[in-house]
VOTOR-287689 format. One record per atom (N, C-alpha, C): residue number from 1; residue in one letter; x, y, z. Coordinates in nm, 3 decimals, always signed. Layout:
N
NUM/A/X/Y/Z
...
This chain:
187
1/X/+0.306/+1.674/-1.544
1/X/+0.217/+1.742/-1.450
1/X/+0.292/+1.862/-1.392
2/X/+0.233/+1.978/-1.405
2/X/+0.298/+2.097/-1.352
2/X/+0.266/+2.113/-1.203
3/X/+0.326/+2.214/-1.140
3/X/+0.309/+2.234/-0.995
3/X/+0.164/+2.260/-0.957
4/X/+0.094/+2.336/-1.038
4/X/-0.045/+2.367/-1.008
4/X/-0.132/+2.241/-1.013
5/X/-0.112/+2.160/-1.115
5/X/-0.186/+2.034/-1.128
5/X/-0.153/+1.940/-1.012
6/X/-0.026/+1.932/-0.977
6/X/+0.018/+1.848/-0.867
6/X/-0.045/+1.893/-0.736
7/X/-0.046/+2.024/-0.713
7/X/-0.106/+2.079/-0.592
7/X/-0.255/+2.044/-0.585
8/X/-0.325/+2.058/-0.697
8/X/-0.467/+2.024/-0.702
8/X/-0.489/+1.876/-0.675
9/X/-0.405/+1.792/-0.735
9/X/-0.417/+1.647/-0.714
9/X/-0.394/+1.611/-0.568
10/X/-0.296/+1.671/-0.504
10/X/-0.268/+1.644/-0.363
10/X/-0.383/+1.691/-0.274
11/X/-0.445/+1.803/-0.308
11/X/-0.561/+1.849/-0.231
11/X/-0.677/+1.751/-0.245
12/X/-0.698/+1.699/-0.365
12/X/-0.804/+1.600/-0.386
12/X/-0.777/+1.472/-0.307
13/X/-0.653/+1.428/-0.307
13/X/-0.616/+1.308/-0.231
13/X/-0.639/+1.331/-0.082
14/X/-0.602/+1.449/-0.033
14/X/-0.622/+1.482/+0.109
14/X/-0.771/+1.482/+0.143
15/X/-0.852/+1.541/+0.055
15/X/-0.997/+1.545/+0.078
15/X/-1.055/+1.402/+0.080
16/X/-1.009/+1.321/-0.011
16/X/-1.052/+1.181/-0.017
16/X/-1.014/+1.109/+0.112
17/X/-0.890/+1.131/+0.157
17/X/-0.843/+1.065/+0.279
17/X/-0.926/+1.105/+0.401
18/X/-0.956/+1.232/+0.414
18/X/-1.037/+1.279/+0.528
18/X/-1.175/+1.216/+0.524
19/X/-1.234/+1.210/+0.405
19/X/-1.366/+1.148/+0.389
19/X/-1.362/+0.998/+0.421
20/X/-1.267/+0.926/+0.360
20/X/-1.261/+0.780/+0.378
20/X/-1.227/+0.739/+0.521
21/X/-1.145/+0.819/+0.585
21/X/-1.105/+0.786/+0.723
21/X/-1.226/+0.780/+0.815
22/X/-1.328/+0.858/+0.786
22/X/-1.451/+0.858/+0.866
22/X/-1.534/+0.732/+0.843
23/X/-1.511/+0.663/+0.732
23/X/-1.593/+0.549/+0.693
23/X/-1.539/+0.413/+0.738
24/X/-1.412/+0.411/+0.778
24/X/-1.351/+0.281/+0.810
24/X/-1.295/+0.281/+0.952
25/X/-1.275/+0.159/+1.008
25/X/-1.214/+0.150/+1.142
25/X/-1.073/+0.210/+1.140
26/X/-1.027/+0.254/+1.257
26/X/-0.892/+0.311/+1.261
26/X/-0.787/+0.202/+1.243
27/X/-0.666/+0.243/+1.218
27/X/-0.560/+0.147/+1.190
27/X/-0.483/+0.102/+1.313
28/X/-0.534/+0.131/+1.429
28/X/-0.472/+0.084/+1.554
28/X/-0.520/-0.059/+1.578
29/X/-0.444/-0.154/+1.529
29/X/-0.484/-0.294/+1.537
29/X/-0.359/-0.379/+1.554
30/X/-0.369/-0.484/+1.633
30/X/-0.260/-0.579/+1.648
30/X/-0.314/-0.716/+1.612
31/X/-0.268/-0.767/+1.500
31/X/-0.316/-0.896/+1.452
31/X/-0.225/-1.012/+1.494
32/X/-0.132/-0.985/+1.584
32/X/-0.042/-1.085/+1.641
32/X/+0.046/-1.152/+1.536
33/X/+0.068/-1.084/+1.426
33/X/+0.154/-1.133/+1.320
33/X/+0.215/-1.011/+1.252
34/X/+0.345/-1.003/+1.253
34/X/+0.413/-0.890/+1.190
34/X/+0.378/-0.883/+1.042
35/X/+0.371/-0.998/+0.978
35/X/+0.338/-1.005/+0.836
35/X/+0.199/-0.946/+0.811
36/X/+0.101/-0.985/+0.892
36/X/-0.036/-0.935/+0.876
36/X/-0.046/-0.787/+0.911
37/X/+0.020/-0.746/+1.018
37/X/+0.016/-0.604/+1.057
37/X/+0.072/-0.516/+0.947
38/X/+0.181/-0.558/+0.884
38/X/+0.241/-0.480/+0.776
38/X/+0.146/-0.471/+0.656
39/X/+0.089/-0.584/+0.616
39/X/-0.005/-0.582/+0.503
39/X/-0.128/-0.499/+0.536
40/X/-0.176/-0.509/+0.659
40/X/-0.294/-0.431/+0.700
40/X/-0.267/-0.281/+0.687
41/X/-0.151/-0.236/+0.732
41/X/-0.119/-0.094/+0.724
41/X/-0.109/-0.046/+0.579
42/X/-0.052/-0.129/+0.492
42/X/-0.047/-0.093/+0.350
42/X/-0.187/-0.085/+0.291
43/X/-0.268/-0.184/+0.325
43/X/-0.406/-0.187/+0.278
43/X/-0.482/-0.064/+0.327
44/X/-0.465/-0.032/+0.453
44/X/-0.531/+0.084/+0.513
44/X/-0.498/+0.211/+0.435
45/X/-0.371/+0.230/+0.402
45/X/-0.329/+0.349/+0.328
45/X/-0.393/+0.354/+0.189
46/X/-0.400/+0.240/+0.121
46/X/-0.464/+0.236/-0.010
46/X/-0.611/+0.276/-0.002
47/X/-0.679/+0.225/+0.101
47/X/-0.821/+0.257/+0.118
47/X/-0.838/+0.406/+0.150
48/X/-0.761/+0.454/+0.245
48/X/-0.771/+0.594/+0.288
48/X/-0.751/+0.688/+0.169
49/X/-0.650/+0.662/+0.089
49/X/-0.617/+0.755/-0.019
49/X/-0.696/+0.731/-0.147
50/X/-0.792/+0.639/-0.143
50/X/-0.886/+0.624/-0.253
50/X/-0.839/+0.542/-0.371
51/X/-0.740/+0.458/-0.351
51/X/-0.694/+0.371/-0.459
51/X/-0.777/+0.242/-0.455
52/X/-0.899/+0.252/-0.507
52/X/-0.998/+0.145/-0.490
52/X/-0.954/+0.013/-0.552
53/X/-0.913/+0.013/-0.678
53/X/-0.874/-0.112/-0.742
53/X/-0.757/-0.176/-0.667
54/X/-0.654/-0.099/-0.639
54/X/-0.538/-0.151/-0.567
54/X/-0.577/-0.199/-0.427
55/X/-0.671/-0.129/-0.363
55/X/-0.719/-0.169/-0.230
55/X/-0.785/-0.306/-0.235
56/X/-0.867/-0.326/-0.336
56/X/-0.941/-0.451/-0.346
56/X/-0.847/-0.567/-0.375
57/X/-0.750/-0.546/-0.463
57/X/-0.651/-0.651/-0.491
57/X/-0.569/-0.680/-0.365
58/X/-0.522/-0.575/-0.297
58/X/-0.444/-0.592/-0.176
58/X/-0.526/-0.658/-0.066
59/X/-0.653/-0.627/-0.058
59/X/-0.740/-0.687/+0.041
59/X/-0.746/-0.839/+0.022
60/X/-0.752/-0.882/-0.102
60/X/-0.753/-1.026/-0.130
60/X/-0.621/-1.091/-0.087
61/X/-0.512/-1.022/-0.112
61/X/-0.380/-1.073/-0.069
61/X/-0.376/-1.080/+0.084
62/X/-0.429/-0.978/+0.148
62/X/-0.433/-0.975/+0.294
62/X/-0.511/-1.094/+0.349
63/X/-0.629/-1.121/+0.293
63/X/-0.710/-1.233/+0.342
63/X/-0.642/-1.367/+0.316
64/X/-0.579/-1.381/+0.201
64/X/-0.505/-1.504/+0.172
64/X/-0.393/-1.524/+0.274
65/X/-0.323/-1.417/+0.306
65/X/-0.215/-1.424/+0.405
65/X/-0.269/-1.457/+0.543
66/X/-0.384/-1.402/+0.579
66/X/-0.447/-1.435/+0.707
66/X/-0.472/-1.585/+0.717
67/X/-0.527/-1.644/+0.613
67/X/-0.553/-1.788/+0.612
67/X/-0.423/-1.867/+0.622
68/X/-0.321/-1.824/+0.550
68/X/-0.191/-1.892/+0.553
68/X/-0.126/-1.881/+0.690
69/X/-0.142/-1.766/+0.756
69/X/-0.085/-1.749/+0.890
69/X/-0.152/-1.844/+0.990
70/X/-0.281/-1.861/+0.978
70/X/-0.351/-1.956/+1.065
70/X/-0.296/-2.096/+1.042
71/X/-0.282/-2.134/+0.917
71/X/-0.229/-2.267/+0.884
71/X/-0.085/-2.283/+0.932
72/X/-0.006/-2.176/+0.922
72/X/+0.132/-2.180/+0.967
72/X/+0.139/-2.204/+1.118
73/X/+0.058/-2.130/+1.193
73/X/+0.056/-2.145/+1.339
73/X/+0.009/-2.285/+1.379
74/X/-0.079/-2.343/+1.299
74/X/-0.131/-2.477/+1.326
74/X/-0.040/-2.586/+1.267
75/X/+0.079/-2.549/+1.221
75/X/+0.174/-2.642/+1.158
75/X/+0.116/-2.716/+1.038
76/X/+0.034/-2.646/+0.962
76/X/-0.024/-2.706/+0.842
76/X/+0.024/-2.638/+0.714
77/X/+0.115/-2.542/+0.728
77/X/+0.168/-2.472/+0.611
77/X/+0.306/-2.417/+0.647
78/X/+0.397/-2.421/+0.549
78/X/+0.535/-2.381/+0.576
78/X/+0.585/-2.260/+0.495
79/X/+0.503/-2.199/+0.417
79/X/+0.538/-2.087/+0.329
79/X/+0.639/-2.125/+0.221
80/X/+0.672/-2.252/+0.211
80/X/+0.761/-2.297/+0.103
80/X/+0.681/-2.361/-0.010
81/X/+0.570/-2.418/+0.025
81/X/+0.484/-2.486/-0.070
81/X/+0.385/-2.386/-0.130
82/X/+0.370/-2.385/-0.262
82/X/+0.271/-2.295/-0.322
82/X/+0.129/-2.328/-0.270
83/X/+0.057/-2.224/-0.234
83/X/-0.079/-2.240/-0.185
83/X/-0.157/-2.114/-0.222
84/X/-0.260/-2.130/-0.303
84/X/-0.338/-2.014/-0.344
84/X/-0.453/-1.989/-0.246
85/X/-0.529/-1.885/-0.272
85/X/-0.639/-1.846/-0.184
85/X/-0.738/-1.961/-0.164
86/X/-0.779/-2.024/-0.274
86/X/-0.876/-2.134/-0.265
86/X/-0.824/-2.251/-0.183
87/X/-0.698/-2.287/-0.205
87/X/-0.638/-2.397/-0.128
87/X/-0.628/-2.364/+0.020
88/X/-0.585/-2.241/+0.049
88/X/-0.575/-2.198/+0.189
88/X/-0.713/-2.196/+0.255
89/X/-0.811/-2.149/+0.181
89/X/-0.947/-2.144/+0.235
89/X/-0.998/-2.285/+0.265
90/X/-0.978/-2.377/+0.174
90/X/-1.024/-2.515/+0.197
90/X/-0.953/-2.579/+0.316
91/X/-0.822/-2.555/+0.330
91/X/-0.748/-2.611/+0.444
91/X/-0.790/-2.547/+0.576
92/X/-0.836/-2.423/+0.570
92/X/-0.877/-2.349/+0.691
92/X/-1.023/-2.370/+0.728
93/X/-1.097/-2.440/+0.647
93/X/-1.241/-2.452/+0.671
93/X/-1.272/-2.497/+0.814
94/X/-1.193/-2.588/+0.867
94/X/-1.218/-2.640/+1.003
94/X/-1.197/-2.534/+1.112
95/X/-1.130/-2.423/+1.079
95/X/-1.107/-2.317/+1.177
95/X/-1.206/-2.201/+1.163
96/X/-1.294/-2.211/+1.065
96/X/-1.388/-2.102/+1.037
96/X/-1.531/-2.143/+1.069
97/X/-1.612/-2.045/+1.103
97/X/-1.755/-2.074/+1.116
97/X/-1.808/-2.097/+0.974
98/X/-1.927/-2.155/+0.965
98/X/-1.987/-2.177/+0.833
98/X/-2.006/-2.046/+0.759
99/X/-2.046/-1.941/+0.833
99/X/-2.067/-1.811/+0.771
99/X/-1.935/-1.751/+0.722
100/X/-1.830/-1.761/+0.804
100/X/-1.700/-1.708/+0.762
100/X/-1.651/-1.780/+0.636
101/X/-1.666/-1.911/+0.635
101/X/-1.623/-1.989/+0.520
101/X/-1.703/-1.949/+0.396
102/X/-1.834/-1.938/+0.410
102/X/-1.920/-1.900/+0.297
102/X/-1.887/-1.760/+0.248
103/X/-1.866/-1.667/+0.341
103/X/-1.831/-1.530/+0.302
103/X/-1.698/-1.526/+0.226
104/X/-1.599/-1.598/+0.277
104/X/-1.468/-1.599/+0.212
104/X/-1.474/-1.669/+0.076
105/X/-1.555/-1.771/+0.068
105/X/-1.571/-1.841/-0.061
105/X/-1.637/-1.747/-0.164
106/X/-1.737/-1.670/-0.120
106/X/-1.800/-1.573/-0.210
106/X/-1.702/-1.463/-0.251
107/X/-1.621/-1.418/-0.157
107/X/-1.519/-1.318/-0.189
107/X/-1.423/-1.373/-0.294
108/X/-1.381/-1.496/-0.274
108/X/-1.290/-1.560/-0.371
108/X/-1.354/-1.565/-0.509
109/X/-1.477/-1.608/-0.514
109/X/-1.547/-1.628/-0.641
109/X/-1.585/-1.498/-0.711
110/X/-1.638/-1.402/-0.634
110/X/-1.700/-1.285/-0.696
110/X/-1.618/-1.155/-0.685
111/X/-1.512/-1.156/-0.603
111/X/-1.428/-1.036/-0.594
111/X/-1.283/-1.071/-0.625
112/X/-1.225/-1.159/-0.546
112/X/-1.082/-1.187/-0.558
112/X/-1.045/-1.237/-0.698
113/X/-1.107/-1.343/-0.744
113/X/-1.068/-1.399/-0.874
113/X/-1.091/-1.303/-0.990
114/X/-1.208/-1.238/-0.998
114/X/-1.225/-1.143/-1.109
114/X/-1.124/-1.028/-1.107
115/X/-1.087/-0.980/-0.988
115/X/-0.988/-0.872/-0.981
115/X/-0.849/-0.923/-1.016
116/X/-0.811/-1.037/-0.961
116/X/-0.678/-1.091/-0.988
116/X/-0.660/-1.122/-1.136
117/X/-0.766/-1.165/-1.202
117/X/-0.756/-1.204/-1.343
117/X/-0.813/-1.098/-1.436
118/X/-0.843/-0.983/-1.381
118/X/-0.894/-0.865/-1.453
118/X/-1.012/-0.902/-1.544
119/X/-1.108/-0.971/-1.487
119/X/-1.228/-1.009/-1.560
119/X/-1.337/-0.904/-1.532
120/X/-1.329/-0.794/-1.603
120/X/-1.420/-0.682/-1.580
120/X/-1.565/-0.723/-1.605
121/X/-1.587/-0.803/-1.706
121/X/-1.724/-0.843/-1.739
121/X/-1.788/-0.917/-1.622
122/X/-1.712/-1.003/-1.555
122/X/-1.767/-1.075/-1.440
122/X/-1.801/-0.978/-1.326
123/X/-1.719/-0.876/-1.308
123/X/-1.744/-0.779/-1.202
123/X/-1.866/-0.691/-1.231
124/X/-1.875/-0.645/-1.354
124/X/-1.979/-0.548/-1.387
124/X/-2.105/-0.611/-1.443
125/X/-2.095/-0.735/-1.493
125/X/-2.210/-0.799/-1.555
125/X/-2.246/-0.734/-1.687
126/X/-2.154/-0.661/-1.745
126/X/-2.184/-0.588/-1.867
126/X/-2.255/-0.458/-1.831
127/X/-2.234/-0.357/-1.910
127/X/-2.292/-0.226/-1.884
127/X/-2.368/-0.181/-2.007
128/X/-2.483/-0.120/-1.985
128/X/-2.565/-0.068/-2.096
128/X/-2.595/+0.079/-2.072
129/X/-2.611/+0.149/-2.183
129/X/-2.653/+0.288/-2.177
129/X/-2.733/+0.318/-2.303
130/X/-2.802/+0.427/-2.301
130/X/-2.875/+0.473/-2.421
130/X/-2.786/+0.571/-2.495
131/X/-2.791/+0.564/-2.628
131/X/-2.713/+0.658/-2.706
131/X/-2.720/+0.628/-2.853
132/X/-2.636/+0.695/-2.927
132/X/-2.625/+0.672/-3.071
132/X/-2.484/+0.624/-3.101
133/X/-2.471/+0.553/-3.210
133/X/-2.341/+0.504/-3.252
133/X/-2.303/+0.577/-3.380
134/X/-2.184/+0.632/-3.384
134/X/-2.136/+0.707/-3.499
134/X/-2.032/+0.623/-3.572
135/X/-2.054/+0.601/-3.700
135/X/-1.956/+0.535/-3.784
135/X/-1.867/+0.645/-3.841
136/X/-1.742/+0.651/-3.796
136/X/-1.654/+0.760/-3.836
136/X/-1.613/+0.751/-3.982
137/X/-1.620/+0.634/-4.042
137/X/-1.583/+0.620/-4.184
137/X/-1.692/+0.674/-4.275
138/X/-1.817/+0.636/-4.242
138/X/-1.929/+0.676/-4.329
138/X/-2.004/+0.797/-4.276
139/X/-1.972/+0.839/-4.155
139/X/-2.037/+0.950/-4.086
139/X/-2.188/+0.925/-4.071
140/X/-2.222/+0.799/-4.056
140/X/-2.362/+0.763/-4.032
140/X/-2.385/+0.752/-3.881
141/X/-2.502/+0.797/-3.840
141/X/-2.539/+0.792/-3.699
141/X/-2.656/+0.696/-3.685
142/X/-2.645/+0.605/-3.589
142/X/-2.753/+0.509/-3.567
142/X/-2.870/+0.576/-3.496
143/X/-2.980/+0.504/-3.488
143/X/-3.093/+0.552/-3.409
143/X/-3.054/+0.553/-3.261
144/X/-3.124/+0.632/-3.182
144/X/-3.105/+0.634/-3.037
144/X/-3.148/+0.497/-2.986
145/X/-3.057/+0.426/-2.918
145/X/-3.086/+0.288/-2.877
145/X/-2.998/+0.247/-2.761
146/X/-3.023/+0.124/-2.711
146/X/-2.936/+0.066/-2.609
146/X/-2.802/+0.032/-2.671
147/X/-2.695/+0.070/-2.602
147/X/-2.560/+0.032/-2.643
147/X/-2.499/-0.037/-2.523
148/X/-2.444/-0.157/-2.546
148/X/-2.382/-0.225/-2.432
148/X/-2.231/-0.229/-2.448
149/X/-2.166/-0.279/-2.344
149/X/-2.020/-0.276/-2.339
149/X/-1.955/-0.368/-2.442
150/X/-2.032/-0.458/-2.505
150/X/-1.975/-0.536/-2.615
150/X/-1.944/-0.446/-2.734
151/X/-2.025/-0.343/-2.753
151/X/-2.004/-0.250/-2.864
151/X/-1.913/-0.134/-2.826
152/X/-1.914/-0.098/-2.701
152/X/-1.841/+0.020/-2.656
152/X/-1.768/-0.015/-2.525
153/X/-1.648/-0.068/-2.539
153/X/-1.574/-0.120/-2.423
153/X/-1.550/-0.019/-2.311
154/X/-1.535/+0.110/-2.338
154/X/-1.516/+0.204/-2.227
154/X/-1.631/+0.202/-2.126
155/X/-1.747/+0.155/-2.166
155/X/-1.858/+0.143/-2.070
155/X/-1.821/+0.048/-1.955
156/X/-1.744/-0.057/-1.987
156/X/-1.701/-0.150/-1.881
156/X/-1.614/-0.079/-1.779
157/X/-1.528/+0.007/-1.826
157/X/-1.439/+0.081/-1.735
157/X/-1.522/+0.169/-1.642
158/X/-1.622/+0.235/-1.697
158/X/-1.711/+0.319/-1.615
158/X/-1.783/+0.233/-1.513
159/X/-1.834/+0.117/-1.556
159/X/-1.902/+0.025/-1.464
159/X/-1.810/-0.025/-1.356
160/X/-1.685/-0.053/-1.392
160/X/-1.591/-0.105/-1.293
160/X/-1.554/+0.001/-1.190
161/X/-1.538/+0.124/-1.234
161/X/-1.509/+0.233/-1.139
161/X/-1.621/+0.244/-1.037
162/X/-1.744/+0.233/-1.084
162/X/-1.859/+0.237/-0.993
162/X/-1.859/+0.116/-0.899
163/X/-1.831/-0.002/-0.955
163/X/-1.824/-0.124/-0.874
163/X/-1.714/-0.111/-0.768
164/X/-1.598/-0.061/-0.808
164/X/-1.486/-0.041/-0.714
164/X/-1.531/+0.046/-0.597
165/X/-1.596/+0.158/-0.629
165/X/-1.638/+0.253/-0.526
165/X/-1.738/+0.191/-0.430
166/X/-1.825/+0.105/-0.481
166/X/-1.925/+0.040/-0.396
166/X/-1.867/-0.075/-0.314
167/X/-1.755/-0.129/-0.357
167/X/-1.698/-0.250/-0.297
167/X/-1.590/-0.221/-0.194
168/X/-1.507/-0.121/-0.217
168/X/-1.384/-0.103/-0.141
168/X/-1.406/-0.089/+0.010
169/X/-1.498/-0.005/+0.053
169/X/-1.517/+0.018/+0.197
169/X/-1.580/-0.103/+0.266
170/X/-1.691/-0.160/+0.215
170/X/-1.746/-0.279/+0.281
170/X/-1.648/-0.396/+0.284
171/X/-1.571/-0.413/+0.177
171/X/-1.473/-0.521/+0.172
171/X/-1.364/-0.500/+0.278
172/X/-1.318/-0.376/+0.292
172/X/-1.218/-0.347/+0.395
172/X/-1.274/-0.373/+0.535
173/X/-1.396/-0.328/+0.560
173/X/-1.457/-0.350/+0.692
173/X/-1.470/-0.498/+0.722
174/X/-1.511/-0.576/+0.622
174/X/-1.520/-0.721/+0.641
174/X/-1.384/-0.778/+0.680
175/X/-1.282/-0.742/+0.605
175/X/-1.147/-0.794/+0.632
175/X/-1.095/-0.750/+0.767
176/X/-1.123/-0.627/+0.803
176/X/-1.083/-0.577/+0.935
176/X/-1.145/-0.664/+1.045
177/X/-1.275/-0.686/+1.035
177/X/-1.346/-0.760/+1.140
177/X/-1.306/-0.907/+1.145
178/X/-1.297/-0.972/+1.031
178/X/-1.263/-1.115/+1.034
178/X/-1.118/-1.134/+1.078
179/X/-1.030/-1.044/+1.039
179/X/-0.890/-1.059/+1.079
179/X/-0.874/-1.039/+1.229
180/X/-0.949/-0.945/+1.287
180/X/-0.944/-0.927/+1.433
180/X/-0.992/-1.053/+1.504
181/X/-1.104/-1.108/+1.459
181/X/-1.159/-1.229/+1.523
181/X/-1.067/-1.349/+1.510
182/X/-1.021/-1.374/+1.388
182/X/-0.939/-1.493/+1.365
182/X/-0.800/-1.481/+1.426
183/X/-0.741/-1.364/+1.423
183/X/-0.609/-1.349/+1.483
183/X/-0.616/-1.363/+1.635
184/X/-0.723/-1.311/+1.693
184/X/-0.741/-1.326/+1.838
184/X/-0.757/-1.473/+1.877
185/X/-0.826/-1.547/+1.794
185/X/-0.855/-1.687/+1.824
185/X/-0.738/-1.781/+1.792
186/X/-0.666/-1.753/+1.684
186/X/-0.568/-1.852/+1.637
186/X/-0.423/-1.807/+1.634
187/X/-0.396/-1.677/+1.640
187/X/-0.255/-1.634/+1.625
187/X/-0.194/-1.592/+1.757
């Protein structure tokens, strides 16, 4: 990347940051846990600068850590024993409202797990478009028809980028709000 390209990229990142900063709560937050505050600030920076995929993965880590911190304060977890998001969520159920538990369970099922395991098909549900298929060996062109991501895998990437863009800000706002409530109550 030359200087001109780098300068253009930095301008785009700055523009993205100014736009995103208007969409999310500010980063002045005290979650009563140094571990959570540090993760929150990293997450905030990823969201601000438009790193959607990394933001969503980090957001899941942040929520898992929030649950573990609650369990730690309640003397139900020691950070020495392996405990995944699902296990932490189940152990924390008694500290959550039914809605919080259901929301976190849905996040685990439909956002966290597919992102952690890179299951694009689960995130996008498959993507379809209209077009023609070109056989480069025979130079034959198919009729204009539906083409789905089973035939043309780059369609999944396009679908995921769109899904990322639709998910990152609402997911961050959810995590911001639930972490404020739970940290105030339990940490």
